[in-house]
C-alpha positions as CSV (number, residue, x, y, z in Angstrom):
1,S,0.0,0.0,0.0
2,A,1.1,3.6,-0.5
3,G,3.3,4.9,2.3
4,A,4.0,1.5,3.8
5,A,6.6,-1.1,2.8
6,H,5.4,-4.6,2.1
7,S,7.2,-7.7,3.1
8,G,6.4,-11.4,2.8
9,A,3.9,-13.0,0.5
10,F,1.1,-11.0,-1.1
11,A,-2.4,-11.8,0.1
12,A,-5.0,-13.3,-2.3
13,S,-7.8,-11.2,-3.8
14,T,-6.1,-8.0,-2.7
15,V,-5.5,-4.7,-4.5
16,Y,-2.0,-3.3,-3.9
17,K,-0.7,0.2,-4.5
18,A,2.8,1.7,-4.9
19,E,3.7,5.3,-4.4
20,V,6.6,6.6,-6.5
21,T,8.2,10.0,-6.0
22,L,10.1,11.3,-9.0
23,T,12.8,13.9,-8.5
24,A,13.3,16.6,-11.2
25,K,16.8,17.2,-12.5
26,T,18.5,20.5,-11.7
27,G,16.9,23.3,-13.6
28,Y,13.6,21.5,-14.1
29,T,10.4,21.3,-12.1
30,F,7.1,19.5,-12.4
31,T,5.2,22.8,-13.0
32,G,2.9,22.2,-15.9
33,V,2.6,18.5,-15.5
34,A,-1.0,17.6,-16.1
35,A,-3.0,15.3,-13.8
36,N,-2.7,11.6,-14.5
37,S,0.0,12.1,-17.2
38,F,2.1,9.1,-16.2
39,T,1.6,5.5,-17.3
40,Y,2.6,2.1,-16.0
41,S,2.1,-1.1,-18.0
42,G,-0.5,-3.4,-16.5
43,A,-1.6,-1.0,-13.8
44,T,-3.3,2.4,-13.3
45,A,-1.1,5.4,-12.6
46,T,-2.4,8.7,-11.1
47,N,-0.8,12.0,-10.1
48,A,-1.9,15.5,-9.1
49,V,-1.4,18.6,-11.3
50,N,2.2,19.8,-11.0
51,S,3.3,16.8,-9.1
52,G,5.9,14.1,-9.5
53,T,4.4,11.8,-7.0
54,V,2.7,8.9,-8.7
55,T,0.3,6.4,-7.2
56,I,0.3,3.0,-9.1
57,T,-2.7,0.8,-8.5
58,F,-2.3,-2.8,-9.5
59,P,-5.0,-5.3,-10.3
60,A,-6.2,-7.5,-7.5
61,T,-4.1,-10.6,-6.9
62,A,-5.5,-14.0,-7.7
63,A,-8.0,-15.7,-5.4
64,G,-5.5,-18.3,-4.4
65,G,-5.7,-22.1,-4.4
66,G,-3.6,-25.0,-5.4
67,G,-2.4,-25.5,-1.9
68,S,-1.0,-22.0,-1.5
69,T,-1.3,-20.1,1.8
70,V,-4.2,-17.6,1.5
71,L,-5.4,-17.4,5.1
72,F,-3.4,-14.8,7.1
73,N,-5.3,-12.7,9.6
74,V,-3.2,-11.7,12.6
75,S,-3.9,-9.1,15.2
76,V,-2.3,-7.8,18.4
77,N,-4.7,-6.5,21.0
78,G,-7.1,-5.9,18.2
79,T,-4.7,-4.2,15.8
80,T,-4.2,-6.1,12.5
81,V,-0.7,-6.7,11.2
82,A,0.5,-7.8,7.8
83,T,3.4,-10.1,8.7
84,L,4.7,-12.1,11.7
85,D,7.7,-9.7,11.9
86,E,5.2,-6.8,12.3
87,M,3.4,-9.0,15.0
88,K,6.6,-9.2,16.9
89,S,7.3,-5.5,16.7
90,L,3.8,-4.6,17.8
91,I,3.9,-7.0,20.8
92,A,7.2,-5.3,21.8
93,S,5.5,-1.9,21.4
94,E,2.5,-3.0,23.5
95,A,4.9,-4.4,26.2
96,A,6.8,-1.1,26.4
97,G,3.7,0.5,27.6
98,G,3.8,-1.7,30.7
99,G,0.8,-3.0,32.7
100,T,0.8,-6.5,31.4
101,S,0.4,-9.4,33.8
102,S,-0.5,-13.1,33.6
103,G,-4.0,-11.9,34.4
104,D,-4.1,-9.2,31.8
105,P,-1.8,-10.4,28.9
106,I,-1.3,-9.1,25.4
107,V,-3.8,-11.0,23.3
108,V,-2.6,-12.1,19.9
109,S,-5.0,-13.7,17.5
110,L,-3.8,-15.7,14.5
111,A,-5.9,-17.1,11.7
112,I,-3.5,-19.0,9.4
113,D,-3.8,-22.2,7.3
114,D,-0.1,-23.2,7.3
115,A,1.6,-24.0,10.6
116,G,4.9,-23.8,8.8
117,L,4.6,-20.0,9.0
118,L,5.3,-20.3,12.7
119,S,8.4,-22.5,12.3
120,G,12.0,-21.3,12.8
121,R,15.3,-22.1,14.4
122,N,16.7,-21.2,17.8
123,L,20.1,-22.1,19.3
124,Y,19.4,-25.9,19.4
125,G,17.5,-26.5,16.2
126,T,14.1,-26.3,14.5
127,D,11.1,-25.3,16.5
128,P,7.6,-25.5,14.9
129,L,6.4,-22.7,17.1
130,H,9.5,-20.5,17.1
131,K,7.8,-17.4,15.8
132,L,5.4,-17.4,18.7
133,F,8.0,-17.8,21.4
134,D,10.5,-15.5,19.7
135,A,7.9,-12.7,19.7
136,I,7.3,-12.7,23.5
137,P,9.3,-9.9,25.1
138,G,10.8,-10.0,28.5
139,G,8.7,-8.6,31.3
140,A,5.4,-9.0,29.3
141,Y,2.8,-11.8,29.2
142,V,1.2,-13.0,26.0
143,A,-1.9,-15.2,25.2
144,Y,-2.1,-16.7,21.7
145,D,-5.5,-17.5,20.2
146,L,-5.2,-19.7,17.0
147,S,-8.8,-21.0,17.2
148,D,-9.6,-19.5,13.8
149,S,-6.6,-21.2,12.1
150,T,-7.1,-24.2,9.9
151,F,-3.9,-26.1,9.9
152,T,-4.0,-29.8,10.9
153,S,-0.7,-30.6,12.5
154,I,2.3,-29.3,14.4
155,G,5.6,-31.1,14.0
156,N,8.0,-32.5,16.6
157,V,10.5,-30.3,18.4
158,S,14.2,-31.2,18.2
159,Y,16.0,-32.3,21.3
160,N,16.7,-29.5,23.8
161,V,14.9,-26.9,21.5
162,P,12.4,-25.9,24.3
163,N,15.3,-24.9,26.5
164,A,16.3,-22.1,24.1
165,R,12.8,-20.6,23.7
166,T,12.6,-16.9,24.5
167,N,10.6,-16.0,27.6
168,K,8.6,-19.2,27.5
169,A,7.5,-18.7,31.0
170,N,5.5,-15.6,29.9
171,L,3.2,-17.5,27.6
172,V,0.0,-17.4,29.6
173,S,-2.2,-19.5,27.3
174,I,-2.5,-20.8,23.8
175,T,-5.8,-21.8,22.1
176,L,-5.3,-24.3,19.2
177,P,-7.7,-24.8,16.3
178,D,-10.4,-27.5,16.1
179,T,-8.8,-28.7,12.8
180,L,-5.6,-29.8,14.6
181,A,-5.3,-33.6,14.3
182,T,-1.7,-34.3,15.2
183,I,0.8,-32.6,17.4
184,G,4.5,-33.5,17.9
185,N,6.1,-34.7,21.1
186,D,7.3,-32.2,23.6
187,V,5.9,-29.2,21.7
188,F,5.1,-27.4,24.9
189,A,7.9,-28.9,27.0
190,G,9.2,-26.6,29.7
191,C,6.4,-24.1,29.4
192,S,4.5,-22.7,32.4
193,V,1.3,-21.7,30.5
194,E,-1.8,-21.9,32.6
195,S,-4.0,-23.1,29.7
196,Y,-2.6,-25.1,26.9
197,C,-5.3,-25.8,24.3
198,K,-8.8,-25.0,25.4
199,K,-10.3,-26.3,22.1
200,L,-8.0,-29.2,21.4
201,K,-10.0,-32.3,20.4
202,I,-7.4,-34.9,19.6
203,A,-7.0,-38.1,21.5
204,S,-3.6,-37.6,23.1
205,I,-0.9,-35.0,23.5
206,C,2.6,-35.3,24.9
207,I,3.4,-32.4,27.3
208,Y,6.2,-32.4,29.8
209,V,6.2,-29.4,32.2
């Protein structure tokens, strides 16, 4: 969108815009430039009179399908973010304001269809929930709600990986989706969360606290 950088995959069925600012060479100005006098192949370009700032509006992206990830709706205390990196930054910003406690945590809601988006590596190896633990700042408490997600499995954690999770003791609760059918061993090993998975409907789960 104009005025904000985009990172990560583009969402499906979404119109994106780019704002381009042209700089006139020495001795030249944009005075006399007519409105909407610029063009961009495959998109619509608009500009104001006497302006070198051009807004380019691209056609909506495809509706998705073929197994690609199209469900991504993430918010921190009700504020929507575009990427998991933005989620981490906003959690840190909310924590900087103070006032969080285990009884009043920062609430993060994630509706995604690919659990792989949460995966990453810490000091000891691959962690299928790395992005969640890595986003928890020191001195703040976080509750994750993934009940609107649609992924079906969470992989195993590598040996000793839970020991390197950032501020794992500050994870107050995590709500997992009804679609979850399998969960790896020791996924929540070493955590002190008060409520693991309020909507979990699978037969068994290995948790060592």
